[in-house]
BAVODO-669261 format. One line per field, with one value per residue: x, y, z of N, C-alpha, C in turn; residue in one letter. Coordinates in steps of 0.02 Angstrom, whole numbers. Example, Ala and Ser with C-alpha at 12.3 -4.5 7.8 and 13.67 -1.06 7.14 Angstrom:
BEGIN
n.px	[660, 642]
n.py	[-284, -112]
n.pz	[390, 354]
ca.px	[615, 684]
ca.py	[-225, -53]
ca.pz	[390, 357]
c.px	[660, 645]
c.py	[-165, 2]
c.pz	[390, 394]
vexba	[a, s]
REM end
This chain:
BEGIN
n.px	[42, 24, 38, 0, 62, 72, 84, 82, 65, -59, -146, -56, -8, -126, -151, -37, -60, -153, -81, -32, 92, 176, 214, 251, 237, 294, 326, 376, 498, 494, 365, 370, 463, 393, 295, 377, 422, 301, 268, 375, 348, 238, 287, 277, 302, 342, 383, 455, 465, 542, 463, 385, 214, 178, 274, 303, 419, 410, 380, 287, 126, 161, 97, -35, -135, -171, -175, -238, -268, -340, -229, -158, -241, -192, -92, -3, -21, -154, -198, -81, -41, -148, -130, -11, -53, -134, -42, 51, -26, -73, -147, -316, -302, -332, -380, -391, -467, -482, -556, -583, -745, -814, -931, -937, -892, -752, -722, -783, -700, -578, -616, -628, -494, -442, -505, -446, -308, -264, -226, -74, -61, -147, -157, -256, -410, -401, -516, -576, -551, -645, -764, -869, -878, -759, -660, -689, -657, -519, -462, -512, -542, -463, -494, -620, -777, -824, -847, -950, -955, -999, -446, -336, -252, -228, -132, -19, -83, -119, 7, 39, -30, -72, -82, -210, -273, -261, -341, -467, -476, -474, -594, -688, -666, -706, -841, -881, -859, -951, -1072, -1078, -1078, -1126, -1141, -1213, -1168, -1068, -951, -866, -929, -930, -984, -877, -874, -830, -768, -760, -679, -671, -585, -559, -419, -419, -405, -291]
n.py	[-59, 111, 268, 424, 588, 587, 662, 672, 539, 471, 387, 292, 231, 177, 80, -1, -52, -144, -242, -218, -200, -56, 93, 262, 426, 596, 770, 851, 856, 873, 833, 699, 654, 662, 567, 452, 441, 416, 292, 214, 221, 141, 22, -10, -60, 43, 109, 259, 392, 536, 628, 692, 710, 731, 671, 527, 415, 279, 118, 77, 15, -35, -46, -123, -54, 118, 262, 421, 539, 688, 751, 734, 821, 948, 971, 1058, 1034, 959, 863, 799, 742, 655, 570, 508, 436, 339, 278, 210, 114, -54, -142, -176, -147, -42, 127, 250, 396, 540, 693, 865, 933, 1060, 1116, 1094, 1140, 1154, 1175, 1299, 1370, 1364, 1440, 1565, 1585, 1597, 1715, 1812, 1793, 1769, 1627, 1583, 1634, 1531, 1423, 1291, 1263, 1162, 1095, 1046, 912, 863, 835, 724, 732, 799, 710, 601, 659, 686, 559, 489, 373, 274, 209, 122, 103, 203, 273, 372, 460, 565, 1088, 1154, 1278, 1398, 1467, 1493, 1572, 1685, 1736, 1802, 1916, 2089, 2170, 2223, 2149, 2020, 2034, 2050, 1928, 1839, 1876, 1833, 1696, 1670, 1701, 1602, 1486, 1512, 1511, 1379, 1303, 1168, 1144, 1185, 1222, 1315, 1266, 1205, 1114, 1034, 984, 913, 901, 783, 706, 537, 440, 292, 190, 71, 18, 1, -152, -183]
n.pz	[0, -40, 32, -11, 5, 148, 266, 438, 449, 472, 391, 340, 458, 508, 410, 425, 551, 520, 463, 335, 206, 201, 113, 133, 74, 73, 42, 139, 253, 395, 432, 395, 488, 608, 580, 569, 702, 766, 710, 760, 896, 906, 864, 730, 560, 434, 279, 251, 138, 65, -52, -202, -236, -367, -441, -420, -346, -395, -466, -615, -583, -456, -332, -238, -176, -174, -83, -26, 93, 123, 65, -69, -132, -114, -205, -338, -475, -521, -617, -657, -535, -512, -620, -581, -468, -527, -614, -529, -470, -475, -614, -588, -456, -308, -288, -168, -109, -4, 16, 57, 36, -74, -25, 111, 284, 293, 160, 148, 236, 165, 55, 114, 148, 19, -23, 59, 47, -97, -201, -294, -466, -579, -494, -436, -345, -199, -157, -269, -277, -196, -257, -344, -483, -523, -477, -557, -680, -663, -641, -747, -884, -840, -726, -629, -539, -432, -268, -173, -24, 69, 300, 371, 295, 362, 437, 352, 258, 337, 364, 249, 250, 294, 457, 468, 369, 425, 537, 479, 412, 521, 581, 487, 493, 624, 615, 525, 605, 708, 638, 601, 714, 809, 942, 1101, 1223, 1245, 1195, 1046, 911, 758, 593, 477, 319, 195, 45, 0, -112, -204, -314, -447, -534, -709, -802, -922]
ca.px	[0, 59, 2, 28, 56, 52, 85, 109, 59, -121, -170, -4, -7, -187, -142, 14, -92, -192, -32, -14, 160, 159, 261, 218, 279, 275, 384, 395, 537, 473, 306, 391, 497, 340, 266, 424, 421, 238, 273, 420, 315, 190, 320, 250, 349, 319, 438, 440, 509, 530, 449, 332, 156, 173, 328, 313, 478, 384, 372, 218, 90, 198, 57, -103, -180, -142, -221, -219, -321, -329, -158, -144, -284, -156, -40, -13, -45, -200, -201, -18, -43, -196, -97, 37, -90, -155, 17, 85, -73, -75, -212, -360, -291, -379, -359, -438, -454, -527, -542, -636, -793, -823, -991, -930, -864, -681, -725, -797, -640, -530, -640, -608, -421, -432, -526, -400, -241, -274, -171, -36, -96, -148, -169, -325, -432, -396, -581, -597, -546, -701, -825, -866, -867, -689, -621, -699, -619, -448, -440, -532, -563, -412, -520, -692, -805, -817, -892, -955, -986, -1008, -380, -341, -189, -241, -71, 19, -121, -113, 75, 43, -76, -57, -119, -281, -297, -266, -400, -527, -474, -495, -665, -726, -661, -748, -910, -892, -865, -1014, -1127, -1079, -1071, -1183, -1144, -1252, -1143, -1011, -895, -877, -935, -953, -977, -827, -894, -777, -784, -717, -686, -634, -586, -519, -384, -440, -357, -280]
ca.py	[0, 175, 326, 483, 649, 556, 708, 641, 467, 440, 332, 241, 194, 137, 22, -45, -87, -198, -289, -202, -176, 14, 147, 327, 480, 667, 811, 892, 813, 878, 792, 629, 637, 649, 503, 399, 433, 384, 221, 182, 217, 85, -38, -25, -54, 84, 138, 329, 421, 605, 627, 736, 673, 740, 632, 473, 373, 211, 85, 70, -42, -64, -54, -150, -1, 185, 304, 488, 569, 759, 761, 747, 876, 1011, 976, 1114, 1007, 906, 810, 760, 702, 600, 522, 469, 388, 284, 244, 165, 64, -111, -154, -211, -123, 7, 196, 279, 467, 578, 765, 911, 955, 1133, 1138, 1084, 1196, 1164, 1207, 1370, 1398, 1374, 1495, 1625, 1591, 1621, 1786, 1856, 1783, 1730, 1583, 1605, 1628, 1464, 1372, 1266, 1251, 1092, 1064, 1012, 841, 845, 824, 663, 749, 814, 649, 563, 693, 679, 489, 471, 305, 227, 177, 110, 91, 258, 273, 439, 467, 638, 1085, 1222, 1313, 1467, 1498, 1519, 1628, 1742, 1764, 1842, 1973, 2143, 2162, 2236, 2090, 1964, 2046, 2035, 1856, 1807, 1890, 1789, 1628, 1666, 1698, 1535, 1440, 1525, 1490, 1306, 1270, 1126, 1139, 1236, 1228, 1359, 1235, 1201, 1049, 1046, 932, 927, 858, 765, 655, 478, 409, 229, 171, 13, 30, -44, -203, -172]
ca.pz	[0, -43, 59, -45, 46, 211, 322, 498, 443, 497, 349, 337, 521, 512, 367, 456, 607, 489, 434, 266, 192, 185, 97, 140, 47, 81, 23, 197, 298, 465, 440, 392, 550, 657, 561, 588, 775, 783, 692, 807, 961, 904, 839, 663, 505, 378, 241, 238, 86, 46, -124, -226, -261, -439, -472, -372, -362, -391, -531, -640, -556, -400, -271, -241, -151, -172, -45, -5, 133, 133, 49, -140, -154, -109, -256, -385, -539, -504, -667, -653, -473, -524, -665, -542, -427, -571, -641, -482, -447, -521, -645, -542, -388, -282, -273, -121, -97, 39, 6, 81, -15, -78, 11, 183, 322, 275, 95, 162, 265, 111, 14, 151, 138, -49, -28, 95, 21, -159, -219, -353, -530, -608, -443, -434, -277, -178, -148, -331, -263, -154, -296, -384, -554, -535, -469, -619, -733, -650, -650, -815, -900, -816, -666, -625, -472, -385, -211, -145, 42, 69, 318, 359, 286, 383, 462, 295, 229, 381, 359, 188, 258, 340, 519, 452, 333, 471, 579, 439, 401, 583, 592, 443, 519, 684, 591, 497, 661, 743, 595, 592, 779, 828, 1015, 1135, 1291, 1247, 1160, 974, 878, 690, 542, 426, 264, 148, -5, -4, -178, -211, -385, -465, -597, -762, -823, -994]
c.px	[44, 13, 36, 11, 32, 49, 117, 90, -5, -143, -119, -3, -69, -181, -91, -15, -133, -147, -19, 61, 152, 221, 221, 264, 250, 337, 408, 432, 514, 412, 325, 426, 447, 309, 312, 422, 357, 240, 318, 387, 266, 222, 295, 303, 317, 381, 419, 491, 491, 521, 390, 275, 148, 227, 347, 372, 460, 376, 298, 187, 121, 154, -12, -154, -142, -194, -193, -279, -303, -256, -146, -187, -248, -97, -55, -44, -89, -199, -138, -18, -91, -166, -47, 3, -109, -95, 46, 39, -76, -144, -255, -351, -339, -346, -412, -418, -504, -507, -599, -681, -798, -880, -987, -898, -790, -676, -738, -736, -588, -551, -622, -534, -408, -453, -476, -329, -246, -214, -133, -77, -91, -160, -243, -346, -428, -463, -610, -598, -604, -767, -816, -849, -793, -645, -629, -657, -544, -423, -460, -552, -512, -435, -594, -713, -792, -867, -890, -987, -1000, -944, -374, -274, -195, -178, -30, -17, -113, -45, 82, 2, -47, -96, -194, -311, -307, -328, -464, -533, -500, -570, -708, -724, -704, -821, -927, -902, -931, -1073, -1133, -1073, -1134, -1191, -1184, -1227, -1080, -948, -910, -880, -961, -945, -926, -839, -836, -802, -735, -731, -642, -641, -544, -485, -406, -384, -350, -284]
c.py	[62, 230, 389, 547, 629, 605, 675, 567, 434, 379, 275, 199, 150, 74, -27, -83, -147, -244, -278, -186, -106, 55, 212, 382, 548, 708, 856, 848, 815, 836, 718, 608, 623, 581, 445, 387, 399, 309, 184, 172, 158, 20, -59, -16, -16, 113, 210, 356, 493, 607, 673, 694, 679, 702, 576, 428, 299, 183, 83, 8, -73, -81, -82, -97, 64, 231, 374, 519, 641, 776, 781, 805, 943, 1016, 1034, 1090, 947, 848, 767, 715, 642, 547, 478, 417, 327, 244, 193, 111, 7, -116, -198, -190, -67, 74, 226, 351, 495, 651, 807, 932, 1031, 1158, 1129, 1143, 1207, 1194, 1281, 1405, 1413, 1430, 1562, 1638, 1622, 1694, 1833, 1851, 1739, 1687, 1610, 1594, 1558, 1408, 1354, 1253, 1177, 1057, 1035, 937, 817, 840, 763, 678, 761, 752, 605, 592, 682, 608, 461, 398, 253, 190, 165, 107, 146, 250, 342, 436, 541, 660, 1152, 1255, 1386, 1503, 1529, 1577, 1691, 1776, 1810, 1906, 2027, 2130, 2173, 2176, 2031, 1972, 2029, 1960, 1819, 1817, 1844, 1717, 1618, 1661, 1630, 1484, 1450, 1500, 1415, 1268, 1232, 1121, 1197, 1249, 1272, 1330, 1236, 1129, 1062, 986, 954, 878, 845, 712, 598, 446, 347, 206, 109, 27, -22, -94, -197, -238]
c.pz	[0, -16, 31, -6, 116, 270, 382, 503, 465, 456, 347, 401, 529, 469, 397, 515, 582, 449, 360, 262, 163, 168, 102, 116, 65, 62, 80, 247, 371, 479, 440, 457, 606, 643, 581, 663, 798, 768, 741, 875, 964, 880, 771, 610, 447, 345, 223, 188, 73, -30, -139, -255, -337, -477, -425, -392, -357, -462, -551, -608, -494, -340, -285, -223, -148, -139, -35, 30, 150, 120, -22, -166, -152, -157, -303, -450, -525, -553, -666, -591, -482, -569, -629, -498, -468, -594, -594, -453, -498, -554, -601, -470, -370, -268, -227, -105, -47, 31, 32, 24, -16, -35, 86, 218, 307, 205, 102, 191, 210, 64, 48, 143, 70, -59, 3, 69, -40, -175, -280, -416, -557, -559, -442, -362, -258, -170, -212, -319, -220, -190, -339, -457, -568, -527, -531, -676, -724, -663, -718, -824, -880, -754, -673, -552, -422, -327, -178, -76, 55, 49, 328, 353, 306, 407, 406, 263, 270, 376, 298, 193, 303, 405, 507, 415, 378, 516, 542, 425, 462, 595, 549, 467, 581, 664, 564, 554, 697, 703, 589, 658, 797, 904, 1044, 1206, 1296, 1215, 1085, 951, 808, 646, 491, 369, 217, 100, 2, -72, -181, -283, -395, -531, -648, -780, -899, -1031]
vexba	[m, l, d, v, a, t, g, t, g, h, v, a, l, a, a, a, r, r, f, c, r, v, t, a, i, d, y, v, p, a, l, l, e, v, a, r, r, r, a, e, a, e, g, l, e, v, r, f, r, e, a, d, a, e, a, l, p, c, a, d, g, e, y, d, v, v, l, s, a, i, g, v, m, f, t, a, d, h, q, r, a, a, g, e, l, v, r, v, c, r, p, g, g, t, i, g, l, a, g, w, t, p, s, g, s, i, g, a, l, l, a, i, v, g, r, h, a, p, p, p, a, g, a, l, p, p, t, r, w, g, t, e, e, t, v, r, e, l, l, g, d, r, v, t, d, f, f, l, t, h, y, g, p, t, h, l, a, a, q, r, l, t, q, e, g, r, d, a, f, r, a, d, l, v, t, l, a, q, d, n, n, l, a, t, d, g, t, f, a, g, d, w, e, y, l, v, a, v, a, t, r, t, v, s]
REM end
């Protein structure tokens, strides 16, 4: 199993606990170090590699299962990343994705980020991966059998803003939290909607 954009290793560790042979990649060394320490603490064997999701250092068809949870959606080139997911999955293997939906509260949070600190020219919104239509478009006719079930880079966005901009950004985030709070006891509880897509690579 390959976990793409593993971050601190949540998916990779969950798979290793179920006795999968796991490779996990991410391009952020600090995140991989946390993931390694977590695996060591549990006595789990996971192969961690520093790599870019848009250029996976893997052979064609190397993995039975290729997963990415709230990870590959943040790549710059969505189509290239999707192509890599398909390429390294064996024919008949499984590709599993989880991504924030545009209509959920994290989708709304990311929209606020974009309003206050617009992404670089040409960058596509990560929540594209949270719609069935886009996942179908990205993976194309190389896969079959989709399953639809229903982050917040706020720190980096705030660093790009003036103090006035940060204040306005924070105010919008507070409003979003208030509007979506399901708790009535002074705490916060909210639904974070996401899409889970599962596909099977076609057999040539």
